[in-house]
C-alpha positions as CSV (number, residue, x, y, z in Angstrom):
1,M,19.0,-34.0,-29.7
2,N,19.8,-33.1,-26.5
3,G,21.6,-29.5,-27.7
4,F,18.2,-29.3,-29.6
5,I,16.2,-30.0,-26.2
6,C,18.3,-27.2,-24.4
7,L,17.5,-24.8,-27.1
8,I,14.0,-24.8,-27.4
9,C,14.2,-24.8,-23.0
10,T,16.6,-22.0,-23.8
11,A,14.3,-20.4,-26.2
12,L,11.5,-20.8,-23.8
13,A,12.5,-19.7,-20.7
14,I,11.3,-16.2,-19.1
15,P,14.3,-14.7,-18.2
16,L,13.6,-12.8,-14.5
17,T,13.9,-9.1,-14.2
18,A,14.3,-8.0,-10.4
19,A,13.2,-4.9,-8.6
20,D,13.1,-3.6,-5.3
21,W,10.2,-1.8,-3.7
22,P,11.0,0.4,-1.5
23,Y,8.0,1.8,0.2
24,F,3.8,1.0,0.2
25,R,2.6,-0.2,-3.3
26,G,6.3,0.0,-4.7
27,T,8.4,2.7,-6.7
28,N,5.8,4.0,-8.9
29,R,3.2,4.1,-5.8
30,D,1.0,2.1,-7.7
31,G,0.9,-1.1,-7.1
32,I,2.8,-2.3,-9.8
33,S,6.3,-4.2,-10.2
34,P,8.0,-4.1,-12.9
35,E,9.5,-8.0,-12.6
36,T,9.5,-10.2,-14.8
37,G,9.8,-13.9,-15.4
38,W,9.1,-14.9,-11.1
39,F,5.5,-17.3,-12.4
40,R,5.1,-20.2,-14.5
41,P,2.0,-21.3,-14.3
42,D,3.5,-25.3,-13.7
43,A,5.9,-24.0,-10.9
44,K,5.1,-25.3,-7.3
45,L,5.3,-22.5,-4.3
46,Q,8.0,-22.7,-2.3
47,E,7.9,-21.9,0.7
48,H,11.5,-20.1,1.7
49,W,10.2,-19.0,5.3
50,R,7.8,-17.6,8.0
51,V,8.1,-15.8,10.9
52,Q,6.2,-13.7,13.1
53,V,6.5,-9.6,13.4
54,G,3.4,-8.8,15.2
55,L,0.3,-7.7,15.1
56,G,-0.8,-4.7,12.6
57,F,-1.4,-4.4,8.6
58,S,2.2,-2.9,7.9
59,G,3.3,-3.9,4.6
60,A,6.8,-5.3,3.3
61,S,9.8,-2.9,2.0
62,V,12.5,-4.0,0.0
63,V,15.2,-2.9,-0.9
64,S,18.7,-5.1,-2.3
65,N,18.2,-8.2,0.9
66,R,16.5,-6.1,3.9
67,L,12.8,-6.1,4.4
68,Y,11.5,-3.7,6.5
69,T,8.2,-3.8,8.0
70,A,6.3,-2.9,11.4
71,G,4.1,-4.8,14.0
72,Y,2.7,-4.8,17.1
73,A,3.2,-6.7,20.4
74,N,3.4,-5.9,24.2
75,K,2.8,-2.6,23.8
76,K,5.3,-1.6,22.2
77,D,4.9,-1.0,18.4
78,S,8.0,-2.8,16.2
79,I,10.0,-1.3,13.4
80,R,11.9,-4.4,11.7
81,C,14.8,-5.1,9.5
82,L,14.5,-8.6,8.5
83,N,17.3,-10.8,5.7
84,A,14.4,-10.6,2.7
85,N,16.2,-14.2,1.8
86,T,16.2,-15.5,5.4
87,G,13.9,-14.1,7.4
88,T,16.3,-13.7,10.4
89,T,16.4,-10.3,12.6
90,N,18.8,-7.3,11.4
91,W,17.7,-5.1,13.6
92,T,14.1,-4.0,15.9
93,V,13.9,-0.6,16.5
94,E,10.7,-0.3,19.2
95,L,8.3,2.9,20.7
96,P,5.3,2.6,23.6
97,S,2.5,1.9,21.2
98,S,-1.3,1.0,22.0
99,K,-2.9,-2.3,20.2
100,G,-6.1,0.0,18.9
101,A,-8.3,-2.7,18.9
102,L,-11.2,-1.0,17.9
103,F,-13.6,-3.8,15.9
104,Y,-10.6,-5.3,14.6
105,Q,-7.2,-6.8,16.7
106,G,-5.2,-3.7,16.0
107,G,-1.7,-3.0,15.2
108,T,0.6,-1.1,13.1
109,S,-1.1,0.8,9.7
110,A,1.8,1.9,7.9
111,T,4.2,0.0,6.1
112,P,8.4,2.1,6.3
113,T,9.6,4.3,3.3
114,I,13.6,3.7,2.6
115,A,15.0,6.8,0.6
116,N,18.4,7.9,0.3
117,G,19.6,5.2,2.6
118,R,16.8,5.8,5.5
119,A,13.8,4.3,6.8
120,Y,10.9,6.4,7.9
121,H,7.6,5.2,9.7
122,F,4.7,7.2,11.7
123,T,2.9,5.0,13.9
124,R,-0.5,4.8,15.4
125,S,-0.2,6.9,18.3
126,G,1.7,9.8,15.9
127,I,5.4,9.2,16.2
128,L,7.5,9.5,12.6
129,I,10.8,8.2,13.0
130,A,14.1,8.0,10.4
131,L,16.6,5.7,11.5
132,D,20.0,4.8,9.4
133,A,18.7,2.3,7.1
134,P,21.4,-0.8,7.6
135,S,21.8,0.0,10.7
136,G,18.7,0.7,13.0
137,K,20.0,3.6,14.9
138,I,17.7,6.3,15.2
139,L,18.4,10.2,13.4
140,W,15.8,11.5,14.6
141,Q,11.9,11.1,15.2
142,T,9.2,13.6,16.6
143,N,5.5,13.2,18.2
144,L,2.8,15.2,16.1
145,V,0.2,14.9,19.3
146,E,2.6,16.3,21.6
147,H,4.5,18.2,19.9
148,L,2.1,20.0,17.2
149,K,-1.0,19.0,19.6
150,Y,-2.7,16.9,15.8
151,D,-6.3,15.0,17.4
152,K,-5.5,11.2,16.7
153,P,-7.5,9.6,14.5
154,T,-10.3,6.8,15.8
155,W,-8.2,4.2,14.6
156,G,-4.5,5.3,14.8
157,F,-2.5,7.1,12.2
158,A,-2.2,5.2,8.4
159,S,-0.3,7.3,7.1
160,S,3.0,5.6,5.3
161,P,5.7,8.7,4.9
162,V,5.9,10.4,1.1
163,V,9.4,11.0,0.9
164,L,9.3,14.0,-2.0
165,G,13.1,15.6,-2.2
166,D,13.9,16.8,1.0
167,R,10.7,16.4,2.4
168,V,9.3,13.5,4.2
169,I,5.3,14.2,3.5
170,L,2.3,12.7,6.4
171,N,-1.6,12.4,5.8
172,A,-2.2,14.2,9.1
173,G,-4.0,17.8,10.3
174,E,-6.8,18.5,7.6
175,S,-4.1,18.4,4.4
176,A,-1.1,16.6,5.2
177,T,2.1,17.7,7.1
178,A,5.6,18.1,6.0
179,F,9.0,17.6,7.3
180,S,12.9,18.5,7.2
181,A,13.7,14.5,6.2
182,A,16.8,15.5,7.1
183,D,16.2,16.3,10.6
184,G,12.8,16.3,11.4
185,K,12.0,20.3,11.8
186,L,8.6,21.2,10.3
187,I,8.9,22.9,7.6
188,W,5.1,23.6,6.9
189,R,1.6,22.3,8.6
190,S,-2.3,21.8,7.9
191,G,-5.2,22.6,10.6
192,R,-5.0,19.9,13.5
193,D,-8.2,17.3,13.3
194,N,-9.8,15.2,10.2
195,A,-6.2,13.3,9.6
196,G,-7.5,9.9,7.1
197,Y,-6.1,6.8,7.2
198,S,-4.3,7.0,3.2
199,T,-1.4,7.6,2.3
200,P,-0.7,11.1,-0.5
201,V,0.3,9.8,-3.7
202,P,2.6,12.5,-5.4
203,F,1.7,13.6,-8.9
204,A,2.7,16.9,-10.8
205,L,0.4,20.4,-10.9
206,A,2.0,23.0,-13.4
207,G,5.3,21.6,-13.0
208,A,5.2,21.5,-9.5
209,P,5.3,18.4,-7.5
210,H,1.7,17.6,-5.2
211,V,0.0,15.2,-3.5
212,A,-3.6,14.1,-3.2
213,L,-4.3,12.7,-0.2
214,L,-8.3,11.4,1.7
215,S,-9.3,13.8,4.9
216,L,-12.5,12.2,6.5
217,K,-14.1,14.9,4.6
218,E,-12.4,16.0,2.0
219,L,-10.6,15.4,-0.9
220,V,-7.4,17.6,-1.3
221,A,-4.4,18.6,-3.7
222,V,-1.6,20.5,-1.9
223,A,1.8,21.7,-2.8
224,A,5.0,19.8,-1.8
225,K,6.0,23.0,-1.1
226,D,4.2,25.1,0.7
227,G,1.3,23.0,2.1
228,S,-1.5,25.3,-0.4
229,V,-4.2,24.1,-1.2
230,A,-4.6,23.2,-4.9
231,W,-7.9,22.1,-5.2
232,R,-10.5,20.6,-2.6
233,Q,-13.4,17.8,-3.2
234,R,-15.8,17.1,-0.5
235,F,-16.1,13.1,-0.3
236,K,-16.9,11.8,2.8
237,A,-15.9,7.4,2.6
238,G,-18.4,6.7,6.0
239,W,-18.2,5.9,8.8
240,G,-14.5,7.7,9.5
241,Q,-12.9,5.0,7.5
242,A,-11.3,7.1,5.4
243,A,-8.9,4.5,3.9
244,T,-7.9,4.3,0.6
245,D,-5.7,6.4,-1.8
246,A,-6.4,8.2,-4.9
247,V,-5.6,6.1,-8.1
248,I,-4.0,8.4,-10.7
249,D,-3.7,8.1,-14.4
250,G,-3.1,11.6,-16.8
251,K,-4.9,14.1,-16.1
252,K,-7.7,11.8,-14.2
253,L,-8.0,10.4,-10.2
254,F,-9.9,7.9,-8.8
255,I,-11.4,7.8,-5.0
256,S,-14.1,5.5,-3.8
257,G,-15.3,4.4,-0.3
258,H,-16.2,2.4,2.6
259,S,-19.8,3.5,1.6
260,A,-19.5,6.1,-0.6
261,K,-19.5,5.3,-4.5
262,G,-16.4,5.8,-7.0
263,K,-15.7,8.6,-9.0
264,Q,-13.4,10.2,-11.0
265,F,-11.8,14.1,-10.4
266,N,-9.9,16.0,-13.2
267,L,-6.8,15.8,-11.4
268,L,-5.8,19.4,-12.5
269,T,-8.6,21.3,-11.5
270,G,-10.4,18.8,-8.6
271,E,-13.7,19.1,-10.9
272,E,-16.0,15.4,-11.1
273,I,-15.4,13.9,-13.9
274,A,-19.3,14.2,-15.8
275,G,-20.9,10.6,-16.9
276,F,-18.6,8.8,-15.2
277,K,-20.6,6.0,-13.1
278,S,-18.7,3.7,-10.6
279,G,-20.7,1.1,-8.4
280,I,-17.5,0.6,-6.5
281,K,-17.1,1.0,-2.8
282,T,-13.2,0.1,-1.7
283,H,-12.5,-0.3,2.1
284,F,-8.7,-0.2,2.5
285,N,-7.3,-0.7,-1.0
286,A,-7.1,1.1,-4.1
287,G,-6.7,-1.2,-6.0
288,V,-4.4,-1.2,-9.5
289,L,-4.7,0.2,-12.6
290,L,-3.5,-1.6,-16.0
291,R,-4.0,-0.6,-19.2
292,N,-7.1,1.4,-18.7
293,H,-9.3,-1.3,-16.7
294,L,-8.8,-1.2,-12.3
295,F,-8.4,-4.0,-9.9
296,V,-9.9,-3.6,-6.8
297,F,-11.6,-4.8,-4.6
298,S,-14.6,-3.4,-3.6
299,G,-17.3,-3.9,-0.2
300,K,-15.9,-4.0,3.5
301,A,-14.2,-6.4,5.2
302,H,-16.0,-9.4,7.4
303,S,-18.3,-9.6,4.4
304,K,-19.5,-12.5,1.9
305,R,-20.7,-9.6,-0.4
306,S,-17.4,-7.7,-0.9
307,T,-16.3,-9.1,-4.7
308,L,-12.5,-8.5,-6.7
309,E,-13.8,-6.2,-9.7
310,C,-12.0,-5.2,-12.4
311,M,-13.3,-1.4,-14.4
312,S,-12.7,0.6,-16.6
313,W,-11.1,3.5,-16.3
314,A,-13.2,5.1,-18.9
315,S,-16.8,4.8,-18.3
316,G,-16.7,3.1,-14.4
317,E,-18.6,0.2,-15.4
318,S,-16.9,-3.0,-14.0
319,T,-16.6,-6.1,-17.2
320,W,-16.3,-8.8,-14.7
321,S,-16.5,-9.5,-10.8
322,H,-15.8,-12.2,-8.8
323,T,-16.8,-12.9,-5.2
324,G,-15.8,-15.4,-2.5
325,L,-12.3,-13.4,-1.8
326,G,-13.4,-11.2,1.1
327,A,-12.1,-7.5,1.6
328,G,-8.4,-8.5,0.0
329,A,-5.2,-6.7,-2.0
330,L,-3.7,-7.2,-4.4
331,T,-0.5,-5.9,-6.5
332,V,0.0,-6.6,-10.6
333,A,2.9,-8.5,-12.3
334,D,4.3,-9.0,-15.9
335,G,0.7,-8.7,-16.7
336,K,-0.7,-10.9,-13.5
337,L,-2.4,-10.2,-10.3
338,I,-1.2,-11.3,-6.8
339,I,-3.9,-11.9,-5.2
340,L,-4.8,-12.2,-1.3
341,S,-8.4,-13.2,-0.2
342,E,-9.3,-11.9,3.2
343,D,-9.3,-15.8,4.6
344,G,-5.5,-15.6,3.2
345,R,-5.3,-17.1,-0.1
346,L,-2.5,-16.2,-1.9
347,L,-4.1,-16.5,-6.0
348,I,-2.1,-15.9,-9.4
349,A,-4.5,-14.8,-11.9
350,E,-4.5,-13.2,-15.9
351,A,-4.6,-9.4,-15.8
352,H,-7.6,-9.7,-17.8
353,S,-10.3,-7.3,-19.0
354,E,-13.2,-9.7,-19.7
355,E,-13.0,-12.5,-17.1
356,F,-12.0,-14.0,-14.3
357,K,-8.5,-16.3,-15.4
358,P,-6.9,-17.5,-12.6
359,L,-3.7,-19.3,-12.4
360,F,-2.7,-20.5,-9.1
361,E,-4.3,-21.1,-5.7
362,Q,-3.2,-22.2,-2.1
363,Q,-4.2,-21.2,1.2
364,L,-0.9,-19.5,2.8
365,L,-1.7,-17.4,6.1
366,P,-5.0,-17.0,8.7
367,D,-7.6,-14.6,7.9
368,P,-7.7,-11.6,8.2
369,V,-5.4,-10.1,5.5
370,W,-5.9,-6.8,3.9
371,T,-2.1,-6.2,2.9
372,P,-0.9,-5.6,-0.9
373,P,1.7,-8.4,-1.1
374,T,5.2,-7.1,-2.2
375,L,7.1,-8.9,-4.9
376,A,11.0,-8.6,-5.3
377,H,14.1,-9.9,-6.1
378,G,11.8,-12.8,-7.5
379,K,10.2,-13.2,-3.9
380,I,6.6,-12.3,-3.1
381,Y,6.4,-11.6,0.7
382,A,2.5,-11.9,2.1
383,R,1.6,-10.7,5.6
384,S,-1.6,-11.2,7.9
385,G,-2.9,-9.0,10.7
386,K,-1.8,-11.6,13.3
387,G,2.0,-11.2,11.8
388,D,2.5,-13.7,10.0
389,L,5.1,-12.6,7.7
390,V,5.4,-15.4,4.9
391,C,8.4,-15.2,2.4
392,I,7.6,-17.7,-1.2
393,S,8.6,-18.3,-4.6
394,F,7.9,-20.0,-7.8
395,P,11.3,-21.5,-9.0
């Protein structure tokens, strides 16, 4: 009898598929984790550790048992490497910075990028730095404001570095800037001003690597090789807050903004797609596309009217809308939404296109929370703007 019960339990168990999360929005830069078996509806949340990493909204990048993030305190930005299992500090590198508390509490914006054994980070003040990921040794750094005379955006630079082949690409200048990943030398640049706050999203055009990014006034597609602009479309997010990444699938690109309704464009030509109509207005987070539906927060921060939406990728129509979560953030894994509300609640819900189907809810962090959660090796890492970083799982 006992053997029969064990056989049933084994058959019902879902094996855990673990994966790294090496940079902003994950391995494919789409907010989707390939992990499975990380959540059961009957499991209880277990908190493994909680540490203070400084003000800001940098996400957590996790490679193996190392976690990388950044925060602000005492007029300095700190790039940190923690033990992902225990939360203890492996190393810290500090850079001079300002808080930047303009209509919010300020702090860091970009998420460190881990590639080829290195950690790359871009600060609000315009410093791009490359570190040896295991040790934290500074390999090179450059200041875009001092060396390239770039204008710093109102809320500081916010682009997470994108490593494509031998170069690091940033949303800096009018339509991106590229540096050598090896030594930090400038490869190509664009005009000095109008940088947005989004992170470039890679895609292929005519077989060549490109990135799409939102500047303060335009949506731009740029060749990674030389910075040439493949196409550009005027798109103003509103109030100078061009903070949303593009969402790309096949030959279509979706973008929306702080006070600008979502639009869809032909990825190859930049032409707006006729007949697509959306009411989505994303303040910060691009949302996650799964099974031809975009799960996305719509509305402004600190607004009770902000909603979590499920939008049809084909038409732009919302198939459901849920209030009460503010302008939060989410990640998708194993057919489930890992949601952080703006006031710091963790919710797990089915990624269902017809209705909002929550499975779990618990207060986790103090507000505000605008940073998407990271899922890596069976653990969820969540962070508040005040700098509380917590590691939890559902064992």
